[in-house]
LUMKEVO-160958 format. One record per residue (C-alpha): residue number from 0; x, y, z. Coordinates in steps of 0.5 Angstrom, whole numbers. Layout:
! LUMKEVO-160958
NUM, X, Y, Z;
...
END
This chain:
! LUMKEVO-160958
0, 0, 0, 0;
1, 3, 7, -2;
2, 4, 12, 3;
3, 4, 18, -1;
4, -3, 19, -1;
5, -3, 19, 7;
6, 3, 24, 7;
7, -1, 29, 3;
8, -7, 28, 7;
9, -3, 29, 13;
10, 0, 35, 11;
11, -6, 38, 8;
12, -9, 37, 15;
13, -3, 40, 19;
14, -4, 46, 14;
15, -12, 47, 16;
16, -10, 46, 23;
17, -5, 52, 22;
18, -10, 56, 19;
19, -15, 55, 25;
20, -17, 61, 29;
21, -15, 62, 36;
22, -21, 60, 39;
23, -22, 54, 35;
24, -15, 51, 37;
25, -17, 53, 44;
26, -23, 48, 44;
27, -19, 43, 40;
28, -14, 42, 45;
29, -19, 42, 51;
30, -23, 37, 47;
31, -17, 33, 47;
32, -15, 34, 54;
33, -22, 31, 56;
34, -21, 25, 51;
35, -14, 24, 54;
36, -18, 24, 61;
37, -23, 19, 59;
38, -19, 14, 56;
39, -13, 14, 61;
40, -18, 14, 66;
41, -21, 7, 63;
42, -14, 4, 62;
43, -12, 6, 69;
44, -18, 3, 72;
45, -17, -4, 69;
46, -10, -3, 71;
47, -12, -2, 78;
48, -17, -7, 79;
49, -12, -12, 76;
50, -7, -10, 81;
51, -11, -8, 87;
52, -18, -11, 86;
53, -21, -5, 88;
54, -22, 2, 92;
55, -15, 3, 95;
56, -10, 9, 96;
57, -5, 5, 93;
58, -8, 6, 86;
59, -6, 13, 86;
60, 1, 12, 84;
61, -2, 8, 78;
62, -7, 14, 76;
63, -1, 19, 77;
64, 3, 15, 72;
65, -2, 16, 67;
66, -4, 23, 68;
67, 4, 25, 68;
68, 4, 23, 61;
69, -1, 29, 59;
70, 5, 34, 60;
71, 9, 32, 54;
72, 3, 32, 49;
73, 2, 40, 51;
74, 9, 42, 52;
75, 8, 43, 59;
76, 14, 43, 64;
77, 14, 43, 72;
78, 19, 46, 76;
79, 18, 44, 83;
80, 22, 47, 89;
81, 21, 44, 96;
82, 18, 37, 94;
83, 22, 33, 100;
84, 17, 37, 105;
85, 11, 33, 102;
86, 15, 26, 102;
87, 16, 26, 109;
88, 12, 20, 112;
89, 7, 23, 117;
90, 0, 25, 116;
91, -2, 32, 114;
92, -7, 36, 110;
93, -4, 39, 104;
94, -7, 45, 101;
95, -6, 49, 94;
96, -9, 54, 90;
97, -14, 52, 84;
98, -14, 55, 77;
99, -17, 51, 72;
100, -18, 43, 69;
101, -11, 43, 68;
102, -9, 43, 76;
103, -10, 35, 75;
104, -3, 35, 72;
105, 0, 39, 77;
106, -3, 35, 83;
107, 0, 29, 80;
108, 6, 32, 78;
109, 8, 32, 86;
110, 3, 27, 89;
111, 6, 24, 95;
112, 5, 17, 97;
113, -1, 15, 101;
114, -5, 22, 99;
115, -12, 22, 97;
116, -16, 28, 95;
117, -23, 31, 98;
118, -27, 33, 92;
119, -35, 35, 90;
120, -39, 29, 90;
121, -42, 31, 83;
122, -35, 28, 80;
123, -37, 21, 82;
124, -42, 21, 76;
125, -37, 23, 71;
126, -36, 16, 68;
127, -29, 13, 68;
128, -27, 19, 71;
129, -31, 18, 77;
130, -29, 11, 77;
131, -22, 12, 77;
132, -23, 17, 83;
133, -27, 12, 87;
134, -22, 7, 86;
135, -16, 12, 88;
136, -20, 13, 95;
137, -22, 20, 93;
138, -27, 22, 99;
139, -33, 25, 96;
140, -37, 31, 100;
141, -44, 34, 98;
142, -43, 41, 98;
143, -50, 43, 98;
144, -51, 39, 105;
145, -46, 43, 110;
146, -48, 38, 116;
147, -46, 32, 111;
148, -39, 35, 109;
149, -37, 37, 116;
150, -39, 29, 118;
151, -34, 27, 112;
152, -29, 32, 115;
153, -29, 29, 122;
154, -29, 22, 119;
155, -23, 23, 115;
156, -19, 26, 121;
157, -20, 20, 125;
158, -18, 16, 119;
159, -12, 20, 117;
160, -9, 19, 123;
161, -10, 12, 124;
162, -8, 10, 117;
163, -2, 16, 116;
164, -6, 19, 110;
165, -4, 25, 107;
166, -11, 29, 105;
167, -10, 34, 99;
168, -16, 40, 99;
169, -17, 46, 95;
170, -19, 51, 100;
171, -21, 56, 95;
172, -27, 51, 93;
173, -27, 53, 86;
174, -23, 54, 80;
175, -20, 61, 80;
176, -16, 64, 74;
177, -17, 72, 77;
178, -9, 72, 78;
179, -10, 72, 85;
180, -13, 67, 91;
181, -20, 67, 93;
182, -22, 67, 100;
183, -21, 60, 103;
184, -26, 56, 106;
185, -25, 53, 113;
186, -26, 46, 112;
187, -18, 44, 111;
188, -17, 48, 117;
189, -22, 45, 122;
190, -19, 38, 119;
191, -12, 39, 121;
192, -14, 42, 128;
193, -18, 36, 129;
194, -13, 31, 127;
195, -7, 35, 130;
196, -3, 34, 124;
197, 1, 40, 120;
198, -2, 44, 114;
199, 3, 44, 108;
200, 1, 49, 103;
201, 3, 48, 96;
202, 3, 54, 91;
203, 3, 53, 83;
204, 5, 59, 79;
205, -1, 63, 75;
206, -3, 59, 68;
207, -4, 66, 65;
208, 2, 66, 60;
209, 0, 60, 57;
210, -7, 58, 59;
211, -13, 63, 59;
212, -21, 61, 58;
213, -22, 69, 57;
214, -17, 70, 51;
215, -18, 63, 49;
216, -10, 62, 50;
217, -7, 55, 50;
218, 0, 54, 49;
219, 6, 50, 52;
220, 9, 53, 58;
221, 13, 52, 65;
222, 9, 52, 71;
223, 13, 53, 78;
224, 11, 49, 84;
225, 13, 51, 91;
226, 12, 47, 97;
227, 12, 52, 103;
228, 14, 50, 110;
229, 9, 45, 114;
230, 5, 49, 119;
231, 4, 46, 126;
232, -3, 45, 129;
233, -1, 42, 135;
234, -4, 45, 141;
235, -9, 49, 137;
236, -17, 49, 138;
237, -23, 51, 134;
238, -22, 58, 136;
239, -15, 58, 132;
240, -18, 57, 126;
241, -19, 64, 123;
242, -12, 66, 125;
243, -9, 59, 122;
244, -13, 60, 115;
245, -11, 67, 115;
246, -3, 65, 116;
247, -4, 60, 110;
248, -7, 65, 106;
249, -2, 70, 107;
250, 4, 66, 106;
251, 1, 62, 99;
252, -2, 69, 96;
253, 5, 72, 97;
254, 9, 66, 94;
255, 4, 66, 88;
256, 5, 73, 87;
257, 13, 72, 87;
258, 13, 65, 83;
259, 8, 68, 78;
260, 12, 75, 78;
261, 5, 79, 79;
262, 6, 85, 82;
263, 2, 86, 89;
264, -2, 92, 89;
265, -1, 97, 94;
266, -7, 97, 99;
267, -9, 90, 96;
268, -12, 86, 102;
269, -7, 81, 105;
270, -12, 77, 108;
271, -18, 73, 106;
272, -26, 74, 108;
273, -27, 67, 112;
274, -32, 63, 109;
275, -36, 57, 112;
276, -34, 50, 109;
277, -40, 47, 105;
END
């Protein structure tokens, strides 16, 4: 079979893609990313079931291997500072900023052993993606019912100490590409104080130089990741939650501006307006 007709067709396709508008390229890459997620989730689910037989945090290493391969398709690089803090063998609460659907790649790039995430319950119903999250031990909460969410937090606190788990939480509660951090919700800080485990902030630089939903930008780029020093909670009580929250928010916000090379405006609020976990 002659190859030249296929080569010509491939060349024409490349020329067509080169002429696509910026918006078309953006949505094409997002569509491809979603396809990667569903395909990798289905494949990883099979491997997880064959390897461990069901739901366990040990499956996260398999999931991480699949997701880390995405960066090569999109030309993304990660520069990580302070990874050794995450690798210490101890239970802890890890908090990080939340910018876009690409955060999953950043999460898996530095994910330590025996680490699970807390996620909204709706993600459980995303077909193979929900299945692989379930198999990886992700803890789902119903954000519409604060009483149920806090009950889950209580159970997680007891389990993380008993099983020496690390728990990863996005305290902003939603994706945010504003170029600043949103106010933090209190759930992660209640959890850390209840379990008397340290909080480890992880900060990702702004994606705005290569990814933006507003301007339909999606190119290759470098993401800087900085793991800050652990913040102890030993001896703290629920009354200390606002101060602990403010300390973490200020440290992460300062780091975010620094590694993103975004000037912090004079007079900008240095602390968050606290919100109740939902």
